[in-house]
Every structure is written in structure tokens, then in C-alpha cells.
PyMOL commands that place a pseudoatom at each C-alpha (Angstrom):
pseudoatom trace, name=CA, resn=MET, resi=1, chain=A, elem=C, hetatm=0, pos=[148.238, 119.335, 127.248]
pseudoatom trace, name=CA, resn=ALA, resi=2, chain=A, elem=C, hetatm=0, pos=[148.677, 117.532, 123.988]
pseudoatom trace, name=CA, resn=LEU, resi=3, chain=A, elem=C, hetatm=0, pos=[146.485, 119.864, 121.533]
pseudoatom trace, name=CA, resn=TYR, resi=4, chain=A, elem=C, hetatm=0, pos=[148.718, 122.627, 122.743]
pseudoatom trace, name=CA, resn=PRO, resi=5, chain=A, elem=C, hetatm=0, pos=[152.111, 122.415, 120.415]
pseudoatom trace, name=CA, resn=GLU, resi=6, chain=A, elem=C, hetatm=0, pos=[154.049, 125.264, 122.451]
pseudoatom trace, name=CA, resn=GLN, resi=7, chain=A, elem=C, hetatm=0, pos=[153.339, 123.693, 125.744]
pseudoatom trace, name=CA, resn=ALA, resi=8, chain=A, elem=C, hetatm=0, pos=[152.796, 119.725, 125.045]
pseudoatom trace, name=CA, resn=GLN, resi=9, chain=A, elem=C, hetatm=0, pos=[156.637, 119.070, 126.209]
pseudoatom trace, name=CA, resn=TRP, resi=10, chain=A, elem=C, hetatm=0, pos=[156.183, 119.987, 129.367]
pseudoatom trace, name=CA, resn=THR, resi=11, chain=A, elem=C, hetatm=0, pos=[154.283, 116.717, 129.928]
pseudoatom trace, name=CA, resn=ALA, resi=12, chain=A, elem=C, hetatm=0, pos=[157.514, 114.597, 129.195]
pseudoatom trace, name=CA, resn=GLY, resi=13, chain=A, elem=C, hetatm=0, pos=[158.807, 115.238, 132.688]
pseudoatom trace, name=CA, resn=THR, resi=14, chain=A, elem=C, hetatm=0, pos=[158.112, 113.117, 135.820]
pseudoatom trace, name=CA, resn=PRO, resi=15, chain=A, elem=C, hetatm=0, pos=[155.694, 114.128, 138.397]
pseudoatom trace, name=CA, resn=ILE, resi=16, chain=A, elem=C, hetatm=0, pos=[156.567, 114.669, 141.551]
pseudoatom trace, name=CA, resn=THR, resi=17, chain=A, elem=C, hetatm=0, pos=[153.087, 115.388, 142.919]
pseudoatom trace, name=CA, resn=GLY, resi=18, chain=A, elem=C, hetatm=0, pos=[149.537, 114.796, 141.897]
pseudoatom trace, name=CA, resn=ILE, resi=19, chain=A, elem=C, hetatm=0, pos=[148.031, 118.090, 139.827]
pseudoatom trace, name=CA, resn=GLN, resi=20, chain=A, elem=C, hetatm=0, pos=[147.722, 120.677, 142.396]
pseudoatom trace, name=CA, resn=SER, resi=21, chain=A, elem=C, hetatm=0, pos=[145.132, 123.603, 141.694]
pseudoatom trace, name=CA, resn=PHE, resi=22, chain=A, elem=C, hetatm=0, pos=[146.108, 127.326, 141.996]
pseudoatom trace, name=CA, resn=ALA, resi=23, chain=A, elem=C, hetatm=0, pos=[143.270, 129.240, 143.205]
pseudoatom trace, name=CA, resn=GLY, resi=24, chain=A, elem=C, hetatm=0, pos=[142.473, 132.244, 145.344]
pseudoatom trace, name=CA, resn=ILE, resi=25, chain=A, elem=C, hetatm=0, pos=[144.170, 134.923, 142.654]
pseudoatom trace, name=CA, resn=GLU, resi=26, chain=A, elem=C, hetatm=0, pos=[142.025, 137.535, 143.239]
pseudoatom trace, name=CA, resn=ASP, resi=27, chain=A, elem=C, hetatm=0, pos=[143.272, 141.027, 143.442]
pseudoatom trace, name=CA, resn=ARG, resi=28, chain=A, elem=C, hetatm=0, pos=[143.148, 142.817, 146.852]
pseudoatom trace, name=CA, resn=SER, resi=29, chain=A, elem=C, hetatm=0, pos=[144.418, 145.819, 148.408]
pseudoatom trace, name=CA, resn=ARG, resi=30, chain=A, elem=C, hetatm=0, pos=[144.476, 147.057, 152.245]
pseudoatom trace, name=CA, resn=SER, resi=31, chain=A, elem=C, hetatm=0, pos=[144.356, 150.180, 154.088]
pseudoatom trace, name=CA, resn=TYR, resi=32, chain=A, elem=C, hetatm=0, pos=[145.592, 150.931, 157.656]
pseudoatom trace, name=CA, resn=LEU, resi=33, chain=A, elem=C, hetatm=0, pos=[144.195, 154.108, 157.519]
pseudoatom trace, name=CA, resn=ILE, resi=34, chain=A, elem=C, hetatm=0, pos=[140.387, 155.080, 158.382]
pseudoatom trace, name=CA, resn=ASP, resi=35, chain=A, elem=C, hetatm=0, pos=[138.850, 158.161, 157.716]
pseudoatom trace, name=CA, resn=GLY, resi=36, chain=A, elem=C, hetatm=0, pos=[142.498, 159.616, 157.023]
pseudoatom trace, name=CA, resn=GLU, resi=37, chain=A, elem=C, hetatm=0, pos=[143.967, 158.729, 160.266]
pseudoatom trace, name=CA, resn=PRO, resi=38, chain=A, elem=C, hetatm=0, pos=[146.473, 155.489, 160.406]
pseudoatom trace, name=CA, resn=VAL, resi=39, chain=A, elem=C, hetatm=0, pos=[145.415, 153.087, 162.911]
pseudoatom trace, name=CA, resn=VAL, resi=40, chain=A, elem=C, hetatm=0, pos=[149.051, 152.498, 163.721]
pseudoatom trace, name=CA, resn=THR, resi=41, chain=A, elem=C, hetatm=0, pos=[151.932, 154.666, 163.434]
pseudoatom trace, name=CA, resn=GLY, resi=42, chain=A, elem=C, hetatm=0, pos=[155.384, 153.386, 162.806]
pseudoatom trace, name=CA, resn=LEU, resi=43, chain=A, elem=C, hetatm=0, pos=[153.908, 150.569, 160.602]
pseudoatom trace, name=CA, resn=VAL, resi=44, chain=A, elem=C, hetatm=0, pos=[153.764, 150.482, 156.821]
pseudoatom trace, name=CA, resn=ALA, resi=45, chain=A, elem=C, hetatm=0, pos=[152.655, 147.807, 154.527]
pseudoatom trace, name=CA, resn=VAL, resi=46, chain=A, elem=C, hetatm=0, pos=[154.777, 147.504, 151.275]
pseudoatom trace, name=CA, resn=GLY, resi=47, chain=A, elem=C, hetatm=0, pos=[154.122, 145.423, 148.216]
pseudoatom trace, name=CA, resn=ASP, resi=48, chain=A, elem=C, hetatm=0, pos=[152.738, 142.125, 148.624]
pseudoatom trace, name=CA, resn=ALA, resi=49, chain=A, elem=C, hetatm=0, pos=[151.385, 143.042, 152.177]
pseudoatom trace, name=CA, resn=TRP, resi=50, chain=A, elem=C, hetatm=0, pos=[149.731, 146.143, 150.526]
pseudoatom trace, name=CA, resn=ALA, resi=51, chain=A, elem=C, hetatm=0, pos=[148.107, 144.491, 147.476]
pseudoatom trace, name=CA, resn=CYS, resi=52, chain=A, elem=C, hetatm=0, pos=[148.402, 141.563, 145.355]
pseudoatom trace, name=CA, resn=THR, resi=53, chain=A, elem=C, hetatm=0, pos=[147.163, 141.189, 141.715]
pseudoatom trace, name=CA, resn=ASN, resi=54, chain=A, elem=C, hetatm=0, pos=[146.475, 138.514, 139.634]
pseudoatom trace, name=CA, resn=PRO, resi=55, chain=A, elem=C, hetatm=0, pos=[149.945, 136.983, 138.881]
pseudoatom trace, name=CA, resn=SER, resi=56, chain=A, elem=C, hetatm=0, pos=[149.280, 135.804, 135.544]
pseudoatom trace, name=CA, resn=LEU, resi=57, chain=A, elem=C, hetatm=0, pos=[149.906, 139.340, 134.320]
pseudoatom trace, name=CA, resn=GLY, resi=58, chain=A, elem=C, hetatm=0, pos=[153.393, 138.986, 136.214]
pseudoatom trace, name=CA, resn=ARG, resi=59, chain=A, elem=C, hetatm=0, pos=[153.146, 142.664, 137.643]
pseudoatom trace, name=CA, resn=GLY, resi=60, chain=A, elem=C, hetatm=0, pos=[153.408, 141.589, 141.148]
pseudoatom trace, name=CA, resn=ALA, resi=61, chain=A, elem=C, hetatm=0, pos=[156.990, 142.454, 141.667]
pseudoatom trace, name=CA, resn=SER, resi=62, chain=A, elem=C, hetatm=0, pos=[157.221, 145.598, 139.386]
pseudoatom trace, name=CA, resn=LEU, resi=63, chain=A, elem=C, hetatm=0, pos=[154.563, 146.852, 141.889]
pseudoatom trace, name=CA, resn=GLY, resi=64, chain=A, elem=C, hetatm=0, pos=[156.186, 145.802, 144.711]
pseudoatom trace, name=CA, resn=LEU, resi=65, chain=A, elem=C, hetatm=0, pos=[159.681, 147.574, 143.601]
pseudoatom trace, name=CA, resn=LEU, resi=66, chain=A, elem=C, hetatm=0, pos=[157.938, 150.850, 143.153]
pseudoatom trace, name=CA, resn=HIS, resi=67, chain=A, elem=C, hetatm=0, pos=[156.015, 150.608, 146.161]
pseudoatom trace, name=CA, resn=ALA, resi=68, chain=A, elem=C, hetatm=0, pos=[159.319, 150.501, 147.879]
pseudoatom trace, name=CA, resn=LEU, resi=69, chain=A, elem=C, hetatm=0, pos=[160.442, 153.310, 146.092]
pseudoatom trace, name=CA, resn=THR, resi=70, chain=A, elem=C, hetatm=0, pos=[157.420, 155.287, 146.891]
pseudoatom trace, name=CA, resn=LEU, resi=71, chain=A, elem=C, hetatm=0, pos=[158.356, 154.335, 150.639]
pseudoatom trace, name=CA, resn=ARG, resi=72, chain=A, elem=C, hetatm=0, pos=[161.933, 155.522, 150.504]
pseudoatom trace, name=CA, resn=ASP, resi=73, chain=A, elem=C, hetatm=0, pos=[160.679, 158.942, 149.296]
pseudoatom trace, name=CA, resn=ALA, resi=74, chain=A, elem=C, hetatm=0, pos=[158.211, 159.214, 151.880]
pseudoatom trace, name=CA, resn=VAL, resi=75, chain=A, elem=C, hetatm=0, pos=[161.279, 158.426, 154.724]
pseudoatom trace, name=CA, resn=ARG, resi=76, chain=A, elem=C, hetatm=0, pos=[162.960, 161.088, 152.928]
pseudoatom trace, name=CA, resn=GLU, resi=77, chain=A, elem=C, hetatm=0, pos=[159.880, 163.544, 153.040]
pseudoatom trace, name=CA, resn=ALA, resi=78, chain=A, elem=C, hetatm=0, pos=[158.404, 162.662, 156.583]
pseudoatom trace, name=CA, resn=GLY, resi=79, chain=A, elem=C, hetatm=0, pos=[161.427, 161.022, 158.338]
pseudoatom trace, name=CA, resn=VAL, resi=80, chain=A, elem=C, hetatm=0, pos=[160.486, 158.005, 160.864]
pseudoatom trace, name=CA, resn=THR, resi=81, chain=A, elem=C, hetatm=0, pos=[157.723, 159.968, 162.478]
pseudoatom trace, name=CA, resn=THR, resi=82, chain=A, elem=C, hetatm=0, pos=[153.864, 159.773, 163.465]
pseudoatom trace, name=CA, resn=ASP, resi=83, chain=A, elem=C, hetatm=0, pos=[153.412, 161.502, 160.171]
pseudoatom trace, name=CA, resn=LEU, resi=84, chain=A, elem=C, hetatm=0, pos=[155.034, 158.943, 157.760]
pseudoatom trace, name=CA, resn=ALA, resi=85, chain=A, elem=C, hetatm=0, pos=[151.899, 156.190, 157.664]
pseudoatom trace, name=CA, resn=ALA, resi=86, chain=A, elem=C, hetatm=0, pos=[149.624, 159.088, 156.199]
pseudoatom trace, name=CA, resn=VAL, resi=87, chain=A, elem=C, hetatm=0, pos=[152.433, 160.277, 153.949]
pseudoatom trace, name=CA, resn=PHE, resi=88, chain=A, elem=C, hetatm=0, pos=[153.169, 157.179, 152.775]
pseudoatom trace, name=CA, resn=ALA, resi=89, chain=A, elem=C, hetatm=0, pos=[149.484, 156.399, 152.407]
pseudoatom trace, name=CA, resn=GLU, resi=90, chain=A, elem=C, hetatm=0, pos=[149.115, 159.389, 150.133]
pseudoatom trace, name=CA, resn=SER, resi=91, chain=A, elem=C, hetatm=0, pos=[151.890, 159.001, 148.204]
pseudoatom trace, name=CA, resn=THR, resi=92, chain=A, elem=C, hetatm=0, pos=[151.202, 155.445, 147.288]
pseudoatom trace, name=CA, resn=ARG, resi=93, chain=A, elem=C, hetatm=0, pos=[147.269, 156.775, 146.229]
pseudoatom trace, name=CA, resn=LEU, resi=94, chain=A, elem=C, hetatm=0, pos=[148.877, 159.227, 144.021]
pseudoatom trace, name=CA, resn=HIS, resi=95, chain=A, elem=C, hetatm=0, pos=[151.978, 156.889, 142.242]
pseudoatom trace, name=CA, resn=VAL, resi=96, chain=A, elem=C, hetatm=0, pos=[150.880, 153.054, 143.007]
pseudoatom trace, name=CA, resn=GLN, resi=97, chain=A, elem=C, hetatm=0, pos=[147.309, 152.815, 143.255]
pseudoatom trace, name=CA, resn=PRO, resi=98, chain=A, elem=C, hetatm=0, pos=[146.447, 153.683, 139.636]
pseudoatom trace, name=CA, resn=LEU, resi=99, chain=A, elem=C, hetatm=0, pos=[148.589, 150.952, 138.461]
pseudoatom trace, name=CA, resn=PHE, resi=100, chain=A, elem=C, hetatm=0, pos=[146.945, 148.432, 140.858]
pseudoatom trace, name=CA, resn=ASP, resi=101, chain=A, elem=C, hetatm=0, pos=[143.550, 149.809, 139.565]
pseudoatom trace, name=CA, resn=LYS, resi=102, chain=A, elem=C, hetatm=0, pos=[144.332, 149.455, 135.732]
pseudoatom trace, name=CA, resn=THR, resi=103, chain=A, elem=C, hetatm=0, pos=[145.749, 145.901, 136.577]
pseudoatom trace, name=CA, resn=VAL, resi=104, chain=A, elem=C, hetatm=0, pos=[142.498, 145.016, 138.296]
pseudoatom trace, name=CA, resn=ALA, resi=105, chain=A, elem=C, hetatm=0, pos=[140.476, 146.350, 135.341]
pseudoatom trace, name=CA, resn=VAL, resi=106, chain=A, elem=C, hetatm=0, pos=[142.542, 144.199, 133.079]
pseudoatom trace, name=CA, resn=THR, resi=107, chain=A, elem=C, hetatm=0, pos=[141.335, 141.004, 135.369]
pseudoatom trace, name=CA, resn=ASN, resi=108, chain=A, elem=C, hetatm=0, pos=[137.975, 142.246, 135.361]
pseudoatom trace, name=CA, resn=HIS, resi=109, chain=A, elem=C, hetatm=0, pos=[137.750, 142.307, 131.332]
pseudoatom trace, name=CA, resn=ARG, resi=110, chain=A, elem=C, hetatm=0, pos=[139.152, 138.889, 131.150]
pseudoatom trace, name=CA, resn=ILE, resi=111, chain=A, elem=C, hetatm=0, pos=[136.812, 137.543, 133.430]
pseudoatom trace, name=CA, resn=ALA, resi=112, chain=A, elem=C, hetatm=0, pos=[133.991, 139.022, 131.448]
pseudoatom trace, name=CA, resn=GLU, resi=113, chain=A, elem=C, hetatm=0, pos=[135.538, 137.625, 128.380]
pseudoatom trace, name=CA, resn=ILE, resi=114, chain=A, elem=C, hetatm=0, pos=[135.604, 134.302, 129.640]
pseudoatom trace, name=CA, resn=ASP, resi=115, chain=A, elem=C, hetatm=0, pos=[132.112, 134.141, 130.749]
pseudoatom trace, name=CA, resn=ALA, resi=116, chain=A, elem=C, hetatm=0, pos=[131.013, 135.555, 127.130]
pseudoatom trace, name=CA, resn=ASP, resi=117, chain=A, elem=C, hetatm=0, pos=[132.911, 132.702, 125.556]
pseudoatom trace, name=CA, resn=ILE, resi=118, chain=A, elem=C, hetatm=0, pos=[131.456, 130.036, 127.858]
pseudoatom trace, name=CA, resn=VAL, resi=119, chain=A, elem=C, hetatm=0, pos=[127.912, 131.362, 126.305]
pseudoatom trace, name=CA, resn=GLY, resi=120, chain=A, elem=C, hetatm=0, pos=[129.065, 131.432, 123.087]
pseudoatom trace, name=CA, resn=GLN, resi=121, chain=A, elem=C, hetatm=0, pos=[128.747, 135.285, 122.674]
pseudoatom trace, name=CA, resn=PRO, resi=122, chain=A, elem=C, hetatm=0, pos=[131.837, 137.954, 122.027]
pseudoatom trace, name=CA, resn=TYR, resi=123, chain=A, elem=C, hetatm=0, pos=[132.607, 140.157, 124.900]
pseudoatom trace, name=CA, resn=LEU, resi=124, chain=A, elem=C, hetatm=0, pos=[131.777, 143.672, 123.719]
pseudoatom trace, name=CA, resn=THR, resi=125, chain=A, elem=C, hetatm=0, pos=[132.920, 146.627, 126.009]
pseudoatom trace, name=CA, resn=ALA, resi=126, chain=A, elem=C, hetatm=0, pos=[132.794, 150.457, 125.450]
pseudoatom trace, name=CA, resn=ASP, resi=127, chain=A, elem=C, hetatm=0, pos=[136.697, 150.712, 127.071]
pseudoatom trace, name=CA, resn=GLN, resi=128, chain=A, elem=C, hetatm=0, pos=[138.536, 151.640, 124.343]
pseudoatom trace, name=CA, resn=GLY, resi=129, chain=A, elem=C, hetatm=0, pos=[141.680, 150.936, 126.246]
pseudoatom trace, name=CA, resn=TRP, resi=130, chain=A, elem=C, hetatm=0, pos=[140.854, 147.015, 126.486]
pseudoatom trace, name=CA, resn=ALA, resi=131, chain=A, elem=C, hetatm=0, pos=[140.204, 147.124, 122.672]
pseudoatom trace, name=CA, resn=MET, resi=132, chain=A, elem=C, hetatm=0, pos=[143.686, 149.076, 122.067]
pseudoatom trace, name=CA, resn=GLY, resi=133, chain=A, elem=C, hetatm=0, pos=[145.705, 146.443, 124.552]
pseudoatom trace, name=CA, resn=ASN, resi=134, chain=A, elem=C, hetatm=0, pos=[144.114, 143.537, 122.895]
pseudoatom trace, name=CA, resn=ALA, resi=135, chain=A, elem=C, hetatm=0, pos=[145.698, 145.153, 119.334]
pseudoatom trace, name=CA, resn=LEU, resi=136, chain=A, elem=C, hetatm=0, pos=[148.854, 145.395, 120.896]
pseudoatom trace, name=CA, resn=TYR, resi=137, chain=A, elem=C, hetatm=0, pos=[148.904, 142.412, 122.257]
pseudoatom trace, name=CA, resn=THR, resi=138, chain=A, elem=C, hetatm=0, pos=[147.950, 140.633, 118.939]
pseudoatom trace, name=CA, resn=ALA, resi=139, chain=A, elem=C, hetatm=0, pos=[150.461, 143.003, 117.148]
pseudoatom trace, name=CA, resn=ALA, resi=140, chain=A, elem=C, hetatm=0, pos=[153.345, 142.067, 119.534]
pseudoatom trace, name=CA, resn=HIS, resi=141, chain=A, elem=C, hetatm=0, pos=[153.526, 138.856, 117.918]
pseudoatom trace, name=CA, resn=VAL, resi=142, chain=A, elem=C, hetatm=0, pos=[154.269, 140.030, 114.563]
pseudoatom trace, name=CA, resn=ASP, resi=143, chain=A, elem=C, hetatm=0, pos=[155.958, 143.553, 115.260]
pseudoatom trace, name=CA, resn=GLN, resi=144, chain=A, elem=C, hetatm=0, pos=[159.086, 144.257, 117.356]
pseudoatom trace, name=CA, resn=GLU, resi=145, chain=A, elem=C, hetatm=0, pos=[158.120, 148.020, 117.922]
pseudoatom trace, name=CA, resn=ALA, resi=146, chain=A, elem=C, hetatm=0, pos=[154.579, 146.558, 119.060]
pseudoatom trace, name=CA, resn=LEU, resi=147, chain=A, elem=C, hetatm=0, pos=[156.309, 144.086, 120.917]
pseudoatom trace, name=CA, resn=ARG, resi=148, chain=A, elem=C, hetatm=0, pos=[158.672, 146.464, 122.731]
pseudoatom trace, name=CA, resn=GLY, resi=149, chain=A, elem=C, hetatm=0, pos=[155.661, 148.709, 123.693]
pseudoatom trace, name=CA, resn=TYR, resi=150, chain=A, elem=C, hetatm=0, pos=[153.528, 145.896, 125.333]
pseudoatom trace, name=CA, resn=LEU, resi=151, chain=A, elem=C, hetatm=0, pos=[156.522, 144.965, 127.056]
pseudoatom trace, name=CA, resn=SER, resi=152, chain=A, elem=C, hetatm=0, pos=[156.970, 148.386, 128.525]
pseudoatom trace, name=CA, resn=ILE, resi=153, chain=A, elem=C, hetatm=0, pos=[153.587, 148.400, 129.583]
pseudoatom trace, name=CA, resn=ALA, resi=154, chain=A, elem=C, hetatm=0, pos=[153.791, 144.556, 131.072]
pseudoatom trace, name=CA, resn=GLY, resi=155, chain=A, elem=C, hetatm=0, pos=[156.539, 145.627, 133.141]
pseudoatom trace, name=CA, resn=LEU, resi=156, chain=A, elem=C, hetatm=0, pos=[155.370, 149.251, 134.078]
pseudoatom trace, name=CA, resn=LEU, resi=157, chain=A, elem=C, hetatm=0, pos=[157.813, 150.657, 132.650]
pseudoatom trace, name=CA, resn=ALA, resi=158, chain=A, elem=C, hetatm=0, pos=[155.698, 152.898, 130.913]
pseudoatom trace, name=CA, resn=GLY, resi=159, chain=A, elem=C, hetatm=0, pos=[151.565, 153.658, 130.229]
pseudoatom trace, name=CA, resn=PRO, resi=160, chain=A, elem=C, hetatm=0, pos=[149.427, 152.908, 127.520]
pseudoatom trace, name=CA, resn=GLU, resi=161, chain=A, elem=C, hetatm=0, pos=[149.204, 156.577, 126.924]
pseudoatom trace, name=CA, resn=GLY, resi=162, chain=A, elem=C, hetatm=0, pos=[152.912, 157.023, 126.494]
pseudoatom trace, name=CA, resn=VAL, resi=163, chain=A, elem=C, hetatm=0, pos=[153.583, 154.113, 124.321]
pseudoatom trace, name=CA, resn=PHE, resi=164, chain=A, elem=C, hetatm=0, pos=[150.874, 154.863, 121.852]
pseudoatom trace, name=CA, resn=ALA, resi=165, chain=A, elem=C, hetatm=0, pos=[152.210, 158.672, 121.996]
pseudoatom trace, name=CA, resn=THR, resi=166, chain=A, elem=C, hetatm=0, pos=[155.317, 156.857, 119.764]
pseudoatom trace, name=CA, resn=PRO, resi=167, chain=A, elem=C, hetatm=0, pos=[155.247, 158.424, 116.564]
pseudoatom trace, name=CA, resn=GLY, resi=168, chain=A, elem=C, hetatm=0, pos=[153.351, 156.180, 113.918]
pseudoatom trace, name=CA, resn=LEU, resi=169, chain=A, elem=C, hetatm=0, pos=[153.067, 153.193, 116.158]
pseudoatom trace, name=CA, resn=ALA, resi=170, chain=A, elem=C, hetatm=0, pos=[149.270, 153.187, 116.763]
pseudoatom trace, name=CA, resn=GLY, resi=171, chain=A, elem=C, hetatm=0, pos=[149.191, 152.997, 112.879]
pseudoatom trace, name=CA, resn=ARG, resi=172, chain=A, elem=C, hetatm=0, pos=[151.279, 149.611, 112.684]
pseudoatom trace, name=CA, resn=VAL, resi=173, chain=A, elem=C, hetatm=0, pos=[149.309, 148.229, 115.458]
pseudoatom trace, name=CA, resn=MET, resi=174, chain=A, elem=C, hetatm=0, pos=[146.070, 148.760, 114.110]
pseudoatom trace, name=CA, resn=GLN, resi=175, chain=A, elem=C, hetatm=0, pos=[147.233, 147.158, 110.473]
pseudoatom trace, name=CA, resn=ALA, resi=176, chain=A, elem=C, hetatm=0, pos=[149.029, 144.422, 112.257]
pseudoatom trace, name=CA, resn=SER, resi=177, chain=A, elem=C, hetatm=0, pos=[146.290, 143.178, 114.540]
pseudoatom trace, name=CA, resn=ALA, resi=178, chain=A, elem=C, hetatm=0, pos=[143.268, 144.128, 111.711]
pseudoatom trace, name=CA, resn=GLY, resi=179, chain=A, elem=C, hetatm=0, pos=[141.593, 140.363, 111.287]
pseudoatom trace, name=CA, resn=ALA, resi=180, chain=A, elem=C, hetatm=0, pos=[143.640, 138.837, 113.375]
pseudoatom trace, name=CA, resn=PRO, resi=181, chain=A, elem=C, hetatm=0, pos=[142.483, 136.114, 115.964]
pseudoatom trace, name=CA, resn=ARG, resi=182, chain=A, elem=C, hetatm=0, pos=[142.097, 137.311, 119.580]
pseudoatom trace, name=CA, resn=TYR, resi=183, chain=A, elem=C, hetatm=0, pos=[144.486, 135.149, 120.663]
pseudoatom trace, name=CA, resn=SER, resi=184, chain=A, elem=C, hetatm=0, pos=[146.984, 133.747, 118.570]
pseudoatom trace, name=CA, resn=ARG, resi=185, chain=A, elem=C, hetatm=0, pos=[149.132, 131.228, 119.905]
pseudoatom trace, name=CA, resn=PRO, resi=186, chain=A, elem=C, hetatm=0, pos=[148.125, 127.655, 118.495]
pseudoatom trace, name=CA, resn=GLY, resi=187, chain=A, elem=C, hetatm=0, pos=[145.674, 125.633, 120.513]
pseudoatom trace, name=CA, resn=PRO, resi=188, chain=A, elem=C, hetatm=0, pos=[142.152, 124.082, 120.453]
pseudoatom trace, name=CA, resn=SER, resi=189, chain=A, elem=C, hetatm=0, pos=[139.048, 126.120, 120.715]
pseudoatom trace, name=CA, resn=ARG, resi=190, chain=A, elem=C, hetatm=0, pos=[136.853, 125.920, 123.478]
pseudoatom trace, name=CA, resn=ALA, resi=191, chain=A, elem=C, hetatm=0, pos=[134.716, 123.469, 122.635]
pseudoatom trace, name=CA, resn=GLU, resi=192, chain=A, elem=C, hetatm=0, pos=[137.513, 121.564, 121.211]
pseudoatom trace, name=CA, resn=LEU, resi=193, chain=A, elem=C, hetatm=0, pos=[139.332, 121.555, 124.715]
pseudoatom trace, name=CA, resn=ILE, resi=194, chain=A, elem=C, hetatm=0, pos=[135.623, 120.602, 126.373]
pseudoatom trace, name=CA, resn=ASP, resi=195, chain=A, elem=C, hetatm=0, pos=[135.528, 117.535, 124.077]
pseudoatom trace, name=CA, resn=ALA, resi=196, chain=A, elem=C, hetatm=0, pos=[139.163, 116.447, 125.177]
pseudoatom trace, name=CA, resn=ILE, resi=197, chain=A, elem=C, hetatm=0, pos=[138.406, 116.768, 128.563]
pseudoatom trace, name=CA, resn=GLY, resi=198, chain=A, elem=C, hetatm=0, pos=[135.809, 114.365, 128.491]
pseudoatom trace, name=CA, resn=SER, resi=199, chain=A, elem=C, hetatm=0, pos=[137.447, 112.204, 126.378]
pseudoatom trace, name=CA, resn=PRO, resi=200, chain=A, elem=C, hetatm=0, pos=[141.198, 112.188, 126.306]
pseudoatom trace, name=CA, resn=SER, resi=201, chain=A, elem=C, hetatm=0, pos=[142.058, 109.917, 123.645]
pseudoatom trace, name=CA, resn=MET, resi=202, chain=A, elem=C, hetatm=0, pos=[140.376, 112.429, 121.477]
pseudoatom trace, name=CA, resn=ALA, resi=203, chain=A, elem=C, hetatm=0, pos=[143.082, 114.955, 122.074]
pseudoatom trace, name=CA, resn=LEU, resi=204, chain=A, elem=C, hetatm=0, pos=[146.231, 112.557, 121.658]
pseudoatom trace, name=CA, resn=ALA, resi=205, chain=A, elem=C, hetatm=0, pos=[144.137, 111.730, 118.000]
pseudoatom trace, name=CA, resn=HIS, resi=206, chain=A, elem=C, hetatm=0, pos=[144.920, 115.600, 117.496]
pseudoatom trace, name=CA, resn=ARG, resi=207, chain=A, elem=C, hetatm=0, pos=[148.378, 115.288, 117.795]
for i in range(1, 207): cmd.bond("trace and resi %d" % i, "trace and resi %d" % (i + 1))
show_as sticks, trace
zoom trace
């Protein structure tokens, strides 16, 4: 932790437990329809009961709220009838599932990027959305308009297409991110981190 100046102060507190792992953060969704027919009527799964996503992206609450609003509209359309489950499932597919799918895509890219970093290779992909998302993330640290766009996407207030449609923003993002490191927050390289884990005294020497 001493190698991360923005987080090093977290170690100043008094631990109340041992180190606890935070695992099992995979993305997952559920369906209660088989071949388009609900397995039970009068029951719907909303929010985390329907899908969970990698919490490091901070989208769970936003997805849950949007899903609740989708249920509200489905009830208005179908009422509390045997048709509700099917109507809600279709509304979920149209309005919420795409956001879940995009979130899963980010997770998959990040895992692939980590795997490439482990073996010392750059992560290459033909997905321009991933490249533009990275550029926007980098630019957000130095450009307030880019930051506003990045937070709009992160909070599911807007999609990338809408954000980059803002006049002049794409150019500002590319200019601000050109030549910048992939992750600009201060901290060690992977090699330095591995060395520090093997010899904690080395980390203290870098403080």
C-alpha cells in the first residue's frame, strides 16, 4: 500500500479483522422464462435478483433502479396478470439487457488486459469501443468535459454514442489522451508490485 500514494493513508487505521478477500464478483444474469414461457406467473426478478455485475464498475445500483422503472412500466402495460412476466422479460431485454451486456464486455476486456500484462504483452483488440473508452478515461483526469462524459457513461445516464456526439468532444479526448499512460494514477509497475509483495521492506524503502 505504501507504493500507492493516493491510498497509502488507508493503512493508518486500526484493523478490526484480518485481511478478507473479495472474490466471486463475476457477472451473471438469470431468466425465469423457458422457450419464451414463464416458469411461474406473478413472480419477477428485479435488480440483483435478475443480474449482478462486477462491482468495481459501480453500476449495480443504477442498473437496479433502471430495472425497477422497467417493471413499473410493465405493470402499467400488463397489470398484475399472467402476462406480466412475459411483458417484463421483453422490456428487460430491450431496455436493460443491453446495458448489462456492455458492462460484461468491459469486464471481459479488462480480464484480457490483465492476462496480457501478466505475460508482459500489450493488449490488442479490434474493438474501437474499448479504445475510445480508454481514451475517455484518460482524458477525464485532465479535461472537465471529458470527465462529465465519462461519469455520464459510468452512471448509465448516457451511452458512449451520445457522449461522443457532443460537438468537439472526440477531438478533445484524443488530444488529451495522446501519449498518456493507460492508467495515469500514481503507483508501481507490475514488476515493482510483485517485488514488493515478495519483500515488503522494499515497498517501505520506496515511500
